[in-house]
C-alpha positions as CSV (number, residue, x, y, z in Angstrom):
1,M,-40.2,17.0,20.8
2,H,-40.8,13.3,21.8
3,K,-37.6,11.9,23.3
4,I,-36.6,8.3,22.4
5,N,-36.2,5.8,25.3
6,L,-32.8,4.3,24.5
7,G,-31.2,1.5,26.3
8,V,-27.4,1.2,26.1
9,I,-26.2,-2.3,27.1
10,F,-22.5,-2.9,28.0
11,G,-20.3,-5.2,30.0
12,G,-21.3,-8.8,29.4
13,M,-19.9,-12.3,30.1
14,S,-17.2,-12.4,27.4
15,T,-13.5,-11.9,27.7
16,E,-14.0,-8.5,26.2
17,H,-16.0,-7.2,29.2
18,E,-13.7,-4.3,30.0
19,V,-13.6,-3.1,26.4
20,S,-17.4,-3.2,26.2
21,V,-17.6,-1.1,29.4
22,N,-15.3,1.5,27.9
23,S,-17.3,1.4,24.7
24,G,-20.6,1.7,26.4
25,Q,-19.5,4.6,28.6
26,S,-18.2,6.4,25.6
27,V,-21.5,5.9,23.7
28,V,-23.5,7.2,26.6
29,E,-21.3,10.3,27.0
30,H,-21.6,11.2,23.3
31,L,-25.4,10.8,23.0
32,D,-27.6,13.9,22.5
33,E,-29.6,14.1,25.8
34,S,-32.1,16.4,24.1
35,K,-33.1,13.5,21.8
36,Y,-32.9,10.5,24.1
37,N,-34.0,9.4,27.5
38,I,-30.8,7.3,28.2
39,F,-31.0,4.1,30.2
40,P,-27.5,2.7,30.8
41,I,-27.7,-1.1,31.4
42,Y,-24.7,-3.0,32.7
43,I,-24.3,-6.8,32.5
44,D,-21.7,-8.1,34.9
45,K,-19.4,-11.1,34.3
46,N,-21.8,-13.5,35.9
47,G,-24.7,-12.4,33.7
48,K,-26.6,-10.2,36.2
49,W,-28.3,-7.1,34.7
50,Y,-28.2,-3.7,36.4
51,E,-29.7,-0.2,35.7
52,Y,-28.0,3.1,36.6
53,K,-29.9,6.0,37.9
54,T,-27.7,8.6,36.3
55,I,-25.1,8.6,33.5
56,K,-22.5,10.0,36.0
57,D,-22.7,6.8,38.0
58,I,-21.0,4.8,35.2
59,S,-18.0,7.1,35.2
60,D,-17.8,7.0,39.0
61,E,-17.8,3.3,39.2
62,F,-15.6,2.3,36.2
63,N,-13.1,5.2,36.1
64,I,-12.5,5.9,39.8
65,S,-12.8,2.3,40.9
66,I,-15.0,3.0,43.9
67,K,-18.1,1.1,44.9
68,V,-21.2,3.0,43.8
69,Y,-24.5,2.0,45.3
70,N,-26.6,3.9,42.8
71,R,-27.0,0.9,40.5
72,K,-29.9,-1.5,40.9
73,E,-30.3,-5.1,39.7
74,I,-33.0,-5.6,37.1
75,N,-35.2,-8.4,38.2
76,N,-37.6,-8.5,35.3
77,I,-35.3,-8.0,32.3
78,I,-38.0,-8.7,29.7
79,K,-40.4,-6.1,31.1
80,Y,-37.6,-3.5,31.5
81,L,-36.5,-3.9,27.9
82,Q,-40.0,-3.8,26.5
83,E,-40.5,-0.3,27.9
84,L,-37.7,1.0,25.7
85,D,-38.1,2.2,22.1
86,V,-34.7,1.0,20.9
87,V,-31.6,-0.7,22.3
88,F,-27.9,-0.2,21.5
89,P,-26.1,-3.4,22.6
90,V,-22.5,-2.2,22.9
91,L,-21.4,-5.8,23.6
92,H,-18.3,-7.4,22.2
93,G,-17.5,-11.1,21.9
94,L,-19.5,-14.1,23.0
95,Y,-23.1,-13.5,24.2
96,G,-23.1,-10.0,22.7
97,E,-21.7,-9.9,19.2
98,D,-22.5,-13.5,18.2
99,G,-26.2,-13.2,17.7
100,T,-27.2,-14.2,21.2
101,I,-28.6,-10.9,22.5
102,Q,-29.8,-10.1,19.0
103,G,-32.0,-13.2,19.1
104,M,-33.3,-12.2,22.4
105,L,-34.2,-8.7,21.2
106,E,-35.8,-10.2,18.0
107,L,-38.1,-12.4,20.2
108,L,-39.1,-9.4,22.2
109,K,-39.7,-7.3,19.0
110,I,-37.4,-4.6,20.3
111,P,-35.5,-2.5,17.6
112,Y,-31.7,-2.6,18.1
113,V,-28.6,-1.1,16.6
114,G,-26.4,-3.4,14.6
115,C,-26.4,-6.6,12.6
116,H,-29.1,-9.2,13.0
117,V,-28.7,-12.8,14.2
118,L,-27.3,-14.4,11.1
119,A,-24.7,-11.8,10.2
120,S,-23.6,-11.4,13.9
121,K,-23.0,-15.2,14.2
122,L,-21.3,-15.5,10.8
123,A,-18.9,-12.7,11.4
124,M,-18.1,-13.9,15.0
125,D,-17.1,-17.3,13.7
126,K,-13.9,-17.0,11.8
127,V,-14.4,-20.3,10.0
128,Y,-17.8,-19.5,8.6
129,T,-16.7,-16.0,7.8
130,K,-14.0,-17.5,5.6
131,I,-16.5,-19.9,3.9
132,I,-18.8,-17.0,3.0
133,L,-15.9,-14.8,1.8
134,A,-14.7,-17.6,-0.4
135,R,-18.2,-18.0,-1.9
136,A,-18.2,-14.2,-2.6
137,G,-14.8,-14.4,-4.3
138,I,-13.1,-12.2,-1.8
139,K,-9.3,-12.8,-1.4
140,Q,-8.2,-13.9,2.1
141,A,-5.3,-15.6,3.8
142,K,-4.9,-19.4,3.3
143,Y,-5.9,-21.2,6.4
144,M,-6.5,-24.5,8.2
145,Y,-9.4,-25.4,10.5
146,I,-8.6,-27.5,13.6
147,R,-11.1,-28.8,16.1
148,S,-10.1,-29.6,19.6
149,C,-11.8,-32.6,21.2
150,G,-10.5,-32.8,24.8
151,K,-6.8,-33.6,24.4
152,E,-7.2,-34.8,20.8
153,Y,-7.3,-32.7,17.6
154,K,-8.9,-33.0,14.2
155,I,-8.1,-31.3,10.9
156,V,-11.3,-30.3,9.2
157,E,-10.9,-30.3,5.4
158,K,-12.7,-27.9,3.0
159,D,-15.4,-30.6,2.4
160,F,-15.8,-30.9,6.2
161,E,-14.2,-34.4,6.2
162,E,-12.4,-34.8,9.5
163,S,-9.1,-36.5,10.3
164,K,-7.9,-37.2,13.8
165,L,-4.2,-36.5,13.9
166,S,-1.5,-36.2,16.6
167,M,-0.1,-32.7,17.4
168,D,3.1,-33.5,15.5
169,E,1.1,-34.6,12.4
170,I,-1.0,-31.4,12.6
171,C,2.0,-29.2,12.9
172,K,3.7,-30.9,10.0
173,K,0.6,-30.4,7.9
174,V,0.4,-26.7,8.8
175,E,4.1,-26.3,8.0
176,D,3.7,-28.0,4.6
177,N,0.5,-26.1,3.6
178,L,1.0,-22.7,5.1
179,K,4.7,-22.3,5.9
180,L,5.9,-20.6,9.1
181,P,5.3,-18.1,10.5
182,V,1.5,-18.5,11.0
183,F,-1.2,-17.0,13.2
184,I,-3.3,-19.2,15.5
185,K,-6.7,-17.9,16.5
186,P,-9.6,-19.2,18.6
187,A,-12.5,-19.0,16.1
188,N,-15.0,-17.1,18.2
189,Y,-13.0,-14.4,20.0
190,G,-12.4,-10.8,19.2
191,S,-10.1,-8.0,20.3
192,S,-7.2,-10.2,19.3
193,I,-7.7,-12.3,22.5
194,G,-6.0,-15.7,22.3
195,I,-4.2,-14.9,19.1
196,T,-0.5,-15.9,18.8
197,R,2.1,-15.8,16.1
198,A,4.2,-18.9,15.7
199,K,7.6,-18.8,14.0
200,T,8.7,-22.3,15.1
201,I,7.0,-25.7,15.5
202,E,7.2,-25.4,19.3
203,E,5.5,-22.0,19.2
204,L,2.8,-23.5,16.9
205,K,2.1,-26.4,19.3
206,K,1.9,-23.9,22.2
207,G,-0.4,-21.6,20.2
208,I,-2.8,-24.3,19.3
209,E,-3.0,-25.5,22.9
210,E,-3.6,-21.9,24.1
211,A,-6.3,-21.3,21.6
212,A,-8.0,-24.6,22.5
213,K,-8.3,-23.3,26.1
214,L,-10.7,-20.7,24.8
215,D,-12.5,-22.4,21.9
216,D,-12.8,-25.9,20.4
217,K,-12.6,-24.3,16.9
218,I,-9.2,-23.1,15.9
219,V,-8.0,-21.3,12.8
220,V,-4.4,-21.3,11.7
221,E,-3.6,-18.7,9.0
222,E,-0.7,-18.0,6.7
223,N,1.2,-14.8,7.5
224,I,0.4,-12.0,5.1
225,C,3.1,-9.2,4.9
226,G,1.2,-6.0,4.4
227,K,-0.3,-2.9,5.9
228,E,-3.1,-3.4,8.4
229,I,-6.0,-1.4,6.9
230,E,-9.5,-0.9,8.4
231,C,-12.7,0.5,6.8
232,A,-16.0,1.3,8.5
233,V,-19.4,0.6,6.9
234,L,-22.7,2.1,7.8
235,G,-26.3,1.5,6.6
236,N,-29.1,-1.0,5.9
237,D,-30.1,-1.2,2.2
238,E,-27.9,1.7,1.1
239,I,-24.4,1.1,2.6
240,F,-21.7,3.6,2.9
241,A,-18.0,3.1,3.5
242,S,-15.7,5.5,5.4
243,C,-12.2,6.5,4.4
244,T,-9.6,3.9,5.4
245,G,-7.2,3.9,8.4
246,Q,-3.9,2.1,8.9
247,I,-2.8,0.5,12.2
248,L,0.9,0.7,13.2
249,P,1.0,-1.8,16.1
250,A,3.5,-1.2,18.9
251,E,4.2,-5.0,18.9
252,D,4.8,-7.7,16.3
253,F,1.1,-7.7,15.5
254,Y,-2.1,-6.0,16.9
255,T,-2.5,-7.9,20.1
256,Y,-5.0,-7.0,22.8
257,E,-2.3,-5.2,24.8
258,A,-1.2,-3.3,21.7
259,K,-4.8,-2.2,21.0
260,Y,-5.8,-1.1,24.4
261,K,-2.8,-0.8,26.7
262,N,0.2,0.3,24.7
263,A,0.2,4.0,23.8
264,E,2.9,3.4,21.2
265,S,0.4,1.8,18.8
266,K,-0.6,4.4,16.2
267,L,-3.6,5.0,13.9
268,I,-3.1,6.8,10.6
269,I,-6.4,8.3,9.3
270,P,-6.8,8.6,6.4
271,S,-4.4,5.7,5.5
272,G,-3.3,7.3,2.2
273,I,-3.2,3.9,0.4
274,E,-3.5,4.0,-3.4
275,C,-6.2,1.3,-3.5
276,E,-8.6,2.9,-1.0
277,K,-11.6,2.8,-3.4
278,D,-11.0,-1.0,-3.9
279,V,-10.9,-1.6,-0.2
280,Q,-14.1,0.4,0.3
281,E,-15.9,-1.6,-2.4
282,L,-14.7,-4.9,-0.9
283,A,-15.8,-3.8,2.6
284,I,-19.3,-3.1,1.3
285,K,-19.3,-6.4,-0.7
286,A,-18.3,-8.4,2.4
287,F,-20.9,-6.7,4.5
288,R,-23.6,-7.6,2.0
289,A,-22.3,-11.1,1.8
290,I,-23.0,-11.8,5.5
291,D,-26.3,-9.9,5.2
292,G,-25.1,-7.2,7.5
293,K,-27.2,-4.3,8.8
294,G,-26.4,-1.1,10.6
295,L,-22.6,-1.2,11.0
296,A,-19.4,-3.1,10.9
297,R,-15.6,-2.5,10.8
298,V,-13.9,-4.5,8.0
299,D,-10.2,-5.3,8.5
300,F,-7.8,-5.9,5.6
301,F,-4.1,-6.5,4.8
302,V,-2.8,-4.6,1.8
303,T,0.6,-5.7,0.4
304,D,3.2,-3.4,-1.2
305,E,1.9,-4.6,-4.6
306,N,-1.7,-3.4,-3.6
307,E,-3.0,-6.9,-3.2
308,I,-6.0,-6.8,-0.8
309,Y,-6.7,-9.6,1.7
310,L,-9.8,-9.4,3.9
311,N,-8.9,-10.4,7.5
312,E,-12.1,-10.0,9.6
313,I,-15.5,-8.4,9.8
314,N,-16.4,-6.9,13.2
315,T,-20.2,-6.4,13.6
316,M,-19.9,-4.4,16.9
317,P,-16.6,-2.7,16.7
318,G,-15.1,-0.8,19.6
319,F,-16.6,2.6,20.5
320,T,-14.0,3.7,23.0
321,S,-12.3,7.1,22.7
322,I,-9.4,5.5,20.8
323,S,-11.4,3.1,18.6
324,M,-11.0,3.1,14.9
325,Y,-14.7,3.0,13.9
326,P,-15.8,6.4,15.2
327,K,-12.5,7.9,14.2
328,L,-12.9,6.8,10.6
329,W,-16.3,8.3,10.4
330,K,-15.2,11.5,12.0
331,A,-12.4,11.8,9.3
332,S,-15.1,11.1,6.7
333,G,-17.3,14.0,7.9
334,I,-19.6,12.3,10.5
335,P,-18.8,13.3,14.1
336,Y,-19.4,10.8,16.9
337,T,-22.7,12.2,18.1
338,E,-24.2,12.4,14.6
339,L,-22.9,8.8,13.9
340,L,-24.8,7.6,16.9
341,D,-28.0,9.4,15.7
342,R,-27.6,7.6,12.3
343,L,-27.1,4.2,13.9
344,I,-30.2,4.6,16.1
345,S,-32.3,5.9,13.3
346,S,-31.2,3.0,11.2
347,A,-32.3,0.6,13.9
348,L,-35.7,2.2,14.2
349,K,-36.2,1.9,10.5
């Protein structure tokens, strides 16, 4: 049987570097070695690319925190990648989930797992995700779009007209239009990095300033009271949705720490919600709306009245041992290793 030369890329230059390392390592450990020649590829925080001689070296370096010298810098990245049959870019956030590496692989004509350039960029940018969702008629939280220009701020209206306002004026407009509390998010970050919840004007000011340190595009959203529900999708032309899962965050909301560092956060799979079929249909509709391919995790809020609000679309969700995406598919009858086979097969098609 011909084995497929598979590159698994992880790490990267984003603030989600550590999550990507854990995801990449988990993917490598669950791959069927009888089907694939596995080439683990690590991108460090400075953008240097390295190959590992054996899979074990990844565990040694990133779990035991010792220096392993069995990794080698890749000097000719293009040549190295072109010798592979397919690539799984397990990269989260900027330069990995935003269409950047997807564009590179497209230029090199290398098949890869996951969404293509347009869908990756659209889903990464919370502003443009909302624009597409609105066009598709999918309910979402009310929001305001703010641009940071140095120490100045502008409100960007729905028709993209911009108004330069003082911080006090912006906060007054947010309070009048959305009411407090609100969520403040940098537009192009994932894993809840940089997200704050503001209950007061002072917290709102601080949240906007903190988000502006990460991104010049800021989204302020109304607070939706409801269950945090997630659904996984899989496929190219024919798209399937998993059962749904519910998140019970250990903190006020699902922060980075609550996701990855607080063992008190819980996942309920299946969620048991009454409107699961509706959530599944909306997940598929949203995935099609952004022209998604391969996979995504679609996040929702579901109120006590079963109103469904789409929150975000993640085109390269976490693949760690505690991540929702593989857990949802396992509960839906597709174990982790088979899920990886399907994703790789989808990429090759």
